[in-house]
Each structure stands twice: as C-alpha cells, then as structure tokens.
C-alpha positions as CSV (number, residue, x, y, z in Angstrom):
1,M,4.3,-44.9,15.2
2,N,1.3,-42.8,14.5
3,N,0.7,-41.3,17.9
4,I,0.7,-37.7,16.7
5,V,-1.5,-35.3,18.6
6,Y,-2.8,-32.2,16.7
7,L,-3.2,-29.2,18.9
8,H,-5.6,-26.5,17.7
9,N,-3.6,-23.5,18.8
10,D,-4.3,-21.4,15.7
11,P,-4.4,-17.8,16.9
12,I,-6.9,-16.8,14.2
13,L,-9.4,-19.5,15.1
14,L,-8.9,-18.9,18.8
15,E,-9.5,-15.2,18.4
16,L,-12.6,-15.7,16.3
17,D,-14.0,-18.3,18.8
18,S,-13.5,-15.9,21.7
19,S,-15.2,-13.0,20.0
20,V,-18.7,-12.1,21.0
21,D,-19.7,-10.3,17.8
22,K,-18.6,-12.6,15.1
23,K,-19.1,-10.1,12.2
24,A,-17.0,-7.5,13.9
25,G,-14.5,-10.1,14.9
26,K,-14.1,-11.3,11.3
27,K,-13.5,-7.7,10.2
28,M,-10.9,-7.1,12.9
29,I,-9.1,-10.4,12.1
30,A,-9.1,-9.7,8.4
31,F,-7.6,-6.3,9.1
32,K,-5.0,-7.8,11.5
33,Y,-3.8,-10.8,9.6
34,F,-5.0,-10.5,5.9
35,N,-4.6,-6.7,5.2
36,G,-8.3,-6.1,5.4
37,D,-9.3,-8.7,2.8
38,E,-12.3,-10.7,4.2
39,R,-12.3,-12.9,1.1
40,L,-8.9,-14.3,2.1
41,L,-10.1,-14.8,5.7
42,N,-13.2,-16.7,4.4
43,E,-10.9,-18.9,2.3
44,Y,-8.6,-19.5,5.3
45,L,-11.6,-20.5,7.4
46,K,-12.9,-22.8,4.7
47,D,-9.5,-24.5,4.4
48,N,-9.4,-25.1,8.2
49,D,-13.0,-26.5,8.3
50,Y,-14.2,-23.7,10.6
51,N,-18.0,-23.8,11.1
52,D,-19.5,-20.4,11.3
53,C,-21.6,-20.0,14.5
54,N,-23.7,-17.1,13.1
55,S,-26.2,-19.5,11.5
56,T,-27.0,-21.3,14.7
57,F,-28.2,-18.2,16.7
58,K,-31.3,-16.4,15.8
59,D,-32.1,-12.9,16.7
60,F,-35.1,-12.8,18.9
61,Y,-36.3,-9.3,19.5
62,I,-38.1,-8.7,22.8
63,E,-40.5,-5.9,23.3
64,P,-39.1,-3.5,25.9
65,K,-41.3,-3.2,29.0
66,S,-41.9,-0.1,31.0
67,Q,-39.7,0.7,33.9
68,L,-41.0,0.0,37.4
69,E,-41.8,3.2,39.3
70,F,-41.9,3.3,43.0
71,S,-44.1,5.7,44.9
72,F,-42.6,7.1,48.1
C-alpha cells in the first residue's frame, strides 16, 4: 500500500512563502530557527528543493509624477 500523502506543513517554508520581503524574511527566519546563520538556512532550503522567488520579480522603477492640485 503506497497511498502516503505528503503534507507540506513545514513552518519555515510557510513563513518564507507568506513573507512579502523575502530578503528580510530570510534574515528573520535565520535568526529565529538557525541562530542567525543564513548559510544554514540556505542549505536547508536547498535540501527541501525550495525555489527562490526573488529571481522571478524584477524591480521596475517608475518616475514619480507630480501631485494633482485643485484650484478652489
């Protein structure tokens, strides 16, 4: 019987997925679970086949526009 269901309820991966700022999230998770060692966190993510989302998003800087002014 090979009807095993693997649930991905790893709190480290869930916390990293739910973070908006991935770089700050990695620092916080490394501090929380790995005594501040980001190298151990990166090894843990590599062992769990975690794909880093930072490479898929590009920073597009938009020129700020002037604020609308209403004349009364």
